[in-house]
C-alpha positions as CSV (number, residue, x, y, z in Angstrom):
1,M,-0.1,0.1,-0.2
2,A,1.4,3.1,-1.0
3,E,2.4,5.6,1.9
4,K,0.6,9.0,2.8
5,I,0.8,11.3,4.9
6,E,1.3,10.3,8.5
7,H,-1.6,10.6,11.0
8,I,-1.4,13.9,13.1
9,G,-3.9,13.1,16.2
10,K,-3.6,14.1,20.0
11,R,-0.7,11.7,20.6
12,E,1.3,13.4,17.6
13,I,0.2,17.0,19.5
14,M,1.6,15.9,22.6
15,W,5.1,15.0,21.3
16,S,4.9,18.3,19.8
17,Y,4.1,20.0,23.0
18,A,6.7,17.7,24.4
19,G,9.9,18.4,22.3
20,T,9.0,21.7,22.0
21,A,9.2,21.8,25.7
22,F,12.7,19.5,26.0
23,M,14.3,22.3,23.4
24,I,13.2,25.2,25.1
25,G,14.0,23.2,28.4
26,A,17.4,22.7,27.1
27,G,17.7,26.1,26.0
28,V,16.4,27.8,29.3
29,L,19.0,25.4,31.3
30,L,21.6,26.5,29.1
31,L,21.0,30.3,29.3
32,P,22.4,30.4,33.3
33,F,25.5,28.9,32.4
34,I,26.0,31.2,29.4
35,L,24.8,34.4,31.5
36,H,26.9,33.3,34.5
37,K,30.3,32.8,32.9
38,M,30.1,34.9,29.8
39,P,30.5,38.8,30.2
40,Q,27.7,41.2,28.9
41,E,29.6,42.1,25.8
42,T,29.9,38.1,24.8
43,V,26.6,37.8,25.3
44,G,26.2,41.1,22.6
45,I,28.2,38.5,19.9
46,W,26.5,35.8,20.8
47,N,22.8,37.9,19.9
48,I,24.5,39.1,16.5
49,F,25.6,35.5,15.7
50,Q,22.1,34.5,16.2
51,T,20.9,37.2,13.8
52,I,23.7,36.6,11.3
53,T,22.6,32.6,11.3
54,A,18.8,33.9,10.6
55,L,19.9,36.4,7.8
56,V,22.0,33.2,6.3
57,L,18.3,31.1,6.3
58,L,16.9,34.3,3.9
59,L,19.3,32.7,1.2
60,D,17.1,29.4,1.0
61,F,14.1,32.6,-0.4
62,G,11.2,30.7,0.6
63,F,12.1,27.1,-0.9
64,R,12.0,25.0,1.6
65,P,8.7,25.9,3.1
66,T,7.6,25.5,-0.6
67,F,9.1,21.8,-0.6
68,A,7.4,21.2,1.9
69,R,4.0,22.3,0.7
70,N,4.6,20.4,-2.4
71,I,5.9,17.0,-0.5
72,S,2.4,17.2,1.0
73,Y,0.7,17.4,-1.8
74,I,2.1,14.6,-3.4
75,F,2.0,12.2,-0.5
76,S,-1.9,13.6,-0.8
77,G,-2.1,12.3,-4.5
78,V,-1.6,15.3,-6.3
79,K,0.1,14.2,-10.3
80,T,1.4,17.3,-10.8
81,L,2.3,20.9,-9.4
82,Q,1.1,24.1,-10.2
83,K,2.3,27.6,-9.8
84,D,-0.8,29.0,-8.1
85,G,-3.4,27.1,-6.8
86,V,-3.3,22.9,-5.7
87,E,-5.2,20.4,-8.2
88,Q,-7.4,18.8,-6.6
89,T,-7.2,15.1,-5.5
90,T,-9.2,12.5,-3.3
91,S,-8.3,10.6,-0.1
92,D,-7.7,7.7,-1.8
93,A,-4.9,8.9,-4.4
94,A,-1.9,7.4,-5.2
95,V,1.5,8.8,-4.4
96,D,3.0,9.4,-7.7
97,Y,6.8,8.3,-6.9
98,S,8.1,9.8,-10.5
99,L,7.0,13.1,-9.1
100,L,8.4,12.7,-5.4
101,K,11.7,11.8,-7.2
102,G,12.4,14.4,-9.7
103,S,11.2,16.7,-6.5
104,L,14.0,15.1,-4.6
105,L,16.7,15.7,-7.5
106,A,15.5,19.1,-7.5
107,M,15.8,19.8,-3.9
108,R,19.1,18.6,-4.2
109,R,20.2,20.6,-7.1
110,F,18.8,23.6,-5.6
111,Y,20.8,23.3,-2.1
112,R,24.1,22.6,-3.4
113,W,24.2,25.6,-5.5
114,I,23.0,27.7,-1.8
115,G,25.8,26.2,-0.1
116,I,28.4,27.5,-2.1
117,V,26.7,30.8,-2.3
118,V,26.4,30.6,1.5
119,F,30.3,30.1,1.8
120,T,30.8,33.1,-0.6
121,V,29.1,35.5,1.6
122,L,29.8,34.7,4.8
123,A,33.8,34.3,3.9
124,T,33.7,37.8,2.2
125,A,30.9,40.5,3.5
126,G,30.0,38.4,6.3
127,T,33.9,38.1,7.6
128,A,34.1,42.6,7.0
129,Y,31.1,42.8,9.1
130,F,32.6,40.6,11.8
131,Y,35.9,42.4,11.6
132,Y,34.0,45.6,12.5
133,I,32.1,44.9,15.2
134,L,35.2,43.0,16.6
135,Q,37.0,46.4,17.0
136,K,34.7,47.6,19.9
137,Y,35.2,44.3,21.7
138,S,36.8,43.8,24.7
139,G,36.9,39.9,25.1
140,D,38.9,37.3,23.6
141,R,38.9,37.9,20.3
142,Q,40.9,34.5,19.3
143,D,38.2,32.6,20.6
144,A,35.5,34.8,19.0
145,L,37.1,34.4,15.6
146,V,37.1,30.4,15.8
147,A,33.6,30.6,17.1
148,W,33.0,32.6,13.5
149,I,34.8,30.4,11.3
150,L,32.4,27.6,13.0
151,L,29.5,29.7,12.6
152,I,30.5,29.7,8.6
153,A,30.7,25.7,9.0
154,I,27.3,24.9,10.4
155,N,25.8,27.5,8.2
156,C,26.8,26.3,5.2
157,Y,26.3,23.1,6.1
158,N,22.9,23.4,7.3
159,L,21.5,24.9,4.0
160,Y,23.2,22.0,2.2
161,T,21.0,19.9,3.8
162,F,17.8,22.2,4.0
163,Y,15.8,20.1,2.4
164,Y,15.5,17.1,4.8
165,D,13.7,19.1,7.3
166,A,10.6,19.8,4.2
167,L,10.8,16.2,3.6
168,L,9.8,15.2,7.2
169,T,7.8,18.0,7.6
170,G,5.7,17.3,3.9
171,K,5.5,13.8,5.1
172,G,3.7,14.7,8.3
173,Y,6.6,13.3,10.6
174,V,5.4,15.1,13.8
175,T,6.5,12.2,16.2
176,R,9.7,11.2,14.5
177,T,10.5,15.3,14.3
178,Q,10.2,15.7,17.6
179,Q,12.3,12.6,19.0
180,I,15.3,13.7,16.9
181,N,15.0,17.1,17.8
182,M,15.1,16.4,21.6
183,L,17.8,14.1,20.8
184,G,20.0,16.8,18.6
185,Q,19.2,19.3,21.3
186,G,20.3,16.9,24.2
187,V,23.6,16.5,22.6
188,Y,23.6,20.5,22.0
189,F,23.3,21.0,25.6
190,G,25.6,18.4,26.8
191,L,28.3,19.4,24.5
192,A,28.0,23.4,25.5
193,V,27.9,23.2,29.0
194,A,30.9,21.2,28.9
195,L,33.0,23.3,26.9
196,I,31.7,26.4,28.5
197,Y,33.6,25.0,31.9
198,A,36.5,24.0,30.2
199,G,37.0,27.8,29.0
200,F,36.1,27.5,25.5
201,G,33.6,30.5,25.5
202,L,32.1,31.3,22.0
203,T,33.4,28.4,20.7
204,A,31.9,26.2,22.9
205,I,28.5,27.1,21.9
206,V,29.2,27.0,18.1
207,A,30.6,23.3,17.9
208,S,28.2,22.2,19.8
209,Q,25.6,23.6,17.5
210,L,27.4,22.4,14.6
211,I,27.9,18.6,16.1
212,S,24.1,18.7,16.5
213,T,22.8,19.7,13.4
214,I,25.2,16.5,11.8
215,I,23.5,14.2,14.3
216,R,19.9,15.4,12.9
217,R,20.2,15.6,9.5
218,V,21.8,11.8,10.0
219,L,18.5,10.7,11.9
220,T,16.2,12.7,9.4
221,Y,17.9,11.0,6.1
222,R,17.0,7.6,7.8
223,V,13.9,8.2,9.0
224,F,12.2,9.7,5.7
225,F,13.9,7.4,3.4
226,T,12.0,4.0,4.5
227,P,12.5,0.4,2.8
228,E,9.5,1.2,0.8
229,I,10.2,4.5,-0.5
230,K,13.7,3.8,-1.5
231,Q,12.4,0.6,-3.6
232,R,9.3,2.7,-5.0
233,L,11.9,5.4,-6.2
234,N,14.3,3.0,-7.6
235,E,11.3,1.7,-9.9
236,V,10.4,4.5,-11.4
237,E,12.0,7.5,-13.6
238,P,12.0,10.9,-12.3
239,Q,9.6,13.6,-13.9
240,E,11.9,16.4,-15.1
241,P,13.7,18.2,-12.0
242,K,14.2,21.4,-14.3
243,A,10.4,21.6,-15.1
244,I,9.5,21.1,-11.3
245,L,11.9,24.0,-10.2
246,S,10.3,26.4,-12.9
247,T,7.1,25.1,-11.5
248,I,7.7,26.2,-7.8
249,T,9.8,28.8,-8.0
250,P,7.8,31.8,-8.1
251,N,5.7,31.0,-5.0
252,A,9.2,30.1,-3.7
253,I,10.0,33.3,-4.6
254,K,7.4,35.4,-3.5
255,I,7.8,33.2,0.1
256,G,11.3,34.6,0.3
257,L,10.5,37.6,-0.4
258,T,7.9,37.7,2.3
259,Q,10.5,36.3,4.5
260,A,13.3,39.0,3.4
261,G,10.4,41.5,4.7
262,G,9.9,39.3,8.1
263,F,13.6,39.7,8.7
264,L,13.9,42.8,8.3
265,V,11.0,43.2,10.7
266,N,11.9,40.4,13.6
267,K,15.9,40.6,13.2
268,S,17.3,43.9,11.7
269,A,16.5,45.7,14.8
270,I,20.1,43.5,16.5
271,L,22.2,44.3,13.4
272,I,21.0,48.0,13.1
273,G,21.1,48.6,17.0
274,S,24.9,47.2,17.4
275,A,25.9,50.7,15.1
276,F,23.9,52.5,17.6
277,L,23.7,51.0,21.1
278,T,26.3,49.5,23.2
279,L,27.0,45.8,23.6
280,E,25.6,45.9,27.1
281,E,22.2,47.3,25.4
282,V,22.3,44.9,22.4
283,A,23.0,42.2,24.8
284,C,19.7,43.3,27.2
285,Y,17.3,43.1,24.0
286,G,18.6,40.1,22.2
287,I,18.2,37.9,25.2
288,T,14.7,39.8,25.7
289,L,13.9,38.9,22.3
290,Q,15.7,35.3,22.4
291,V,13.0,34.2,25.1
292,M,10.1,35.9,23.2
293,D,11.1,33.6,20.5
294,I,10.9,30.7,22.4
295,L,7.2,31.6,23.7
296,A,6.5,32.3,20.5
297,R,7.9,28.8,19.4
298,C,5.2,27.3,22.3
299,A,2.4,29.0,21.1
300,M,2.6,28.1,17.6
301,V,3.5,24.7,18.2
302,F,-0.5,23.5,17.6
303,Y,-0.2,25.6,14.2
304,Q,3.4,23.9,12.9
305,S,1.9,20.1,14.1
306,Y,-1.0,20.7,11.5
307,L,0.9,22.2,8.3
308,P,1.0,18.8,6.2
309,K,-2.8,18.6,6.9
310,L,-3.4,21.8,6.1
311,A,-2.0,21.4,2.6
312,Q,-3.9,18.1,2.4
313,C,-7.2,19.9,3.4
314,R,-6.7,22.8,0.8
315,A,-5.8,19.8,-1.9
316,E,-9.2,17.9,-0.7
317,K,-11.3,21.4,-0.9
318,D,-12.3,20.5,3.1
319,L,-12.9,24.0,4.4
320,I,-14.7,22.7,7.3
321,G,-11.7,20.9,8.5
322,L,-9.7,24.4,7.7
323,K,-12.0,26.1,10.2
324,R,-11.8,23.6,12.8
325,Y,-7.8,23.8,12.3
326,Y,-7.9,27.7,12.2
327,L,-10.1,28.0,15.8
328,Q,-7.6,25.1,17.7
329,C,-4.5,27.1,16.5
330,T,-5.6,31.0,17.5
331,G,-7.2,29.2,20.7
332,S,-4.2,27.9,21.5
333,L,-1.7,30.9,20.7
334,L,-3.1,33.3,22.9
335,A,-3.5,30.9,25.9
336,V,0.1,30.6,25.7
337,Y,0.6,33.8,25.3
338,I,-1.5,35.2,28.1
339,V,-0.2,32.6,30.9
340,G,3.2,32.9,29.5
341,G,3.1,36.5,29.2
342,A,1.8,37.0,32.7
343,L,4.4,34.6,34.5
344,W,7.2,36.1,32.4
345,V,5.9,39.7,33.7
346,F,6.1,38.9,37.3
347,F,9.1,36.2,37.7
348,G,11.4,37.0,34.8
349,N,13.8,39.4,36.4
350,W,14.0,37.2,39.6
351,A,14.8,34.1,37.6
352,M,17.4,35.7,36.3
353,D,18.3,37.1,39.7
354,L,18.3,33.4,41.4
355,I,20.9,32.2,38.7
356,G,23.3,35.4,39.3
357,S,22.8,36.3,35.5
358,Q,25.2,39.3,34.4
359,T,22.7,40.4,32.0
360,Y,18.8,41.5,32.7
361,F,15.5,41.7,30.4
362,V,13.8,44.9,29.4
363,P,12.1,47.0,31.9
364,T,8.2,46.0,32.3
365,A,6.9,48.6,30.3
366,M,8.9,47.6,27.4
367,L,8.4,44.2,28.1
368,C,4.8,44.4,28.1
369,V,5.1,46.2,24.6
370,M,6.8,43.5,22.9
371,L,4.4,40.8,24.0
372,V,1.4,42.4,22.3
373,I,3.6,42.9,19.0
374,S,4.8,39.7,19.1
375,L,1.2,38.1,19.8
376,L,0.1,39.8,17.1
377,E,2.5,39.0,14.3
378,H,2.5,35.3,15.2
379,N,-1.4,36.0,14.9
380,H,-1.4,37.3,11.2
381,A,1.8,34.8,10.4
382,Q,-0.3,31.9,11.4
383,S,-3.3,33.6,9.0
384,A,-1.3,33.9,6.2
385,G,-0.1,30.3,6.6
386,F,-3.4,29.2,5.9
387,I,-3.9,31.6,2.9
388,M,-0.3,30.0,1.9
389,A,-1.6,26.6,2.1
390,D,-3.8,27.0,-0.9
391,N,-0.4,27.9,-2.7
392,K,-1.3,31.6,-3.0
393,I,1.2,34.1,-1.7
394,P,-1.0,37.4,-1.8
395,F,1.3,38.8,1.1
396,F,4.8,39.0,-0.3
397,I,4.8,42.8,-1.4
398,P,3.4,44.0,1.9
399,S,5.8,41.6,3.7
400,L,8.4,43.9,2.1
401,A,6.9,47.0,2.5
402,S,6.7,46.3,6.3
403,G,10.2,45.6,6.6
404,A,11.4,48.6,4.6
405,A,9.1,50.6,6.9
406,T,10.7,49.0,10.0
407,V,14.3,50.0,8.8
408,V,13.2,53.4,8.0
409,L,11.9,53.7,11.3
410,L,15.1,52.0,13.3
411,W,17.0,54.8,11.4
412,L,14.7,57.6,12.7
413,F,13.9,56.2,16.1
414,L,17.7,55.3,16.6
415,G,19.5,58.0,15.0
416,P,17.9,61.5,15.2
417,L,15.3,60.8,18.0
418,H,18.0,58.5,20.2
419,W,14.7,56.3,22.0
420,G,17.4,53.4,22.3
421,V,15.8,50.4,22.8
422,W,12.6,51.6,22.7
423,G,13.1,52.5,19.1
424,L,14.2,49.0,18.4
425,I,11.3,48.0,20.1
426,L,8.6,50.5,18.0
427,A,10.1,50.6,15.0
428,P,9.0,46.8,13.9
429,G,5.5,47.1,15.9
430,L,4.2,50.4,14.2
431,A,5.2,49.0,10.9
432,Q,3.2,45.7,11.4
433,L,0.4,47.1,12.8
434,A,-0.3,49.8,10.1
435,Y,-1.2,46.7,7.7
436,Q,-0.7,43.3,7.9
437,N,-1.5,42.5,11.6
438,W,-5.0,43.1,11.1
439,K,-4.8,42.3,7.0
440,W,-4.8,38.4,6.9
441,P,-6.6,37.8,9.8
442,S,-9.7,39.4,8.5
443,V,-8.9,37.5,5.1
444,V,-8.8,34.1,6.9
445,I,-11.8,34.6,8.9
446,K,-14.0,35.9,5.5
447,E,-13.0,32.9,3.4
448,L,-13.8,30.1,6.5
449,R,-16.8,32.3,7.5
450,I,-15.9,32.0,11.1
451,E,-17.9,35.5,12.1
452,K,-21.1,33.5,11.2
């Protein structure tokens, strides 16, 4: 019997929450070691590393989520991929392994070239930027340079094998994905703590990330390529990879532009702020942003788990199923932000005192504003995902406009107005509130007739 999208039910959702909790827990447990053993300047450099990694991932330019969505379409039984919309299928349609094999070849060729581009960009422009930052760094520069070299290696390897994530996501392997992530995170935590206490500084964190990523990729490959899939792929000739890439490229580029806009909104504050503010201020804002990202990941677990099912519902024209998933995802998002945000506001800096941190979160008023901005951001991002499941990308231009507006507002707030950390917070929030925060939820609510 042909393999289809894996069942996603309560057990898989529980694994998603357990996996997310474990990964977050390991990250939270690692933070005290980093904050306790490293001075504020070094934490600032670490935050810059994480922002650069996020910037590098933009070179994927929207192909990973596009590949994942099309893998879901293939395992839902579609026979052709389309530039716009989804070919209608039925729940008993067979998997077209010729289309799957052609898609795999297309992914491999694409990411081979992306890996080369990543190395070139980081080795030249990236190194020049990092050298500029080091001029005002009073810590161990040799450690920072070794960490930078390792950062280049991990980013190149990560993008070269980036399509592995798309395979598991598209196939609906929720439980296996979480198990792999938990193992990888456990390795990362254990190695990082050991190396930090051995005195390796930034190098400890980046080297641990590299080893963890390699382990995850090896296990991901073994999970997806089951004996049945290997046999089926060996029995067929692939559809033309160039034709497949040509079909999916328009929407992939639109997603890439959307992600570029999202990066400018959510991540440019660290890069631009580092030119106007002290590394201590960047560290304070950066640590707050990292915990905010953790909260957002918890809030989006339900939505992320059901992504393959959203694609399947679109292929089968099941609007009732989509409506049910939308209400569940939105309820989960709100609940996590309300409960998690309240605990953070009341106990956040107390926890930092408890671990003897040299870095604290932003003041309470700033934190509350950041929580509201983040909730609105992820609510509209989730709505955009429901639209994107239909292979339609209407939001790439507004996303770019929001990103450009964020950069302009950051310059205005940090430069002429000298608003400091408030400028970092308000610039992206105002840019998104102008359009995207309300536009995409209203589109989904109208389509699914949720108001009735």
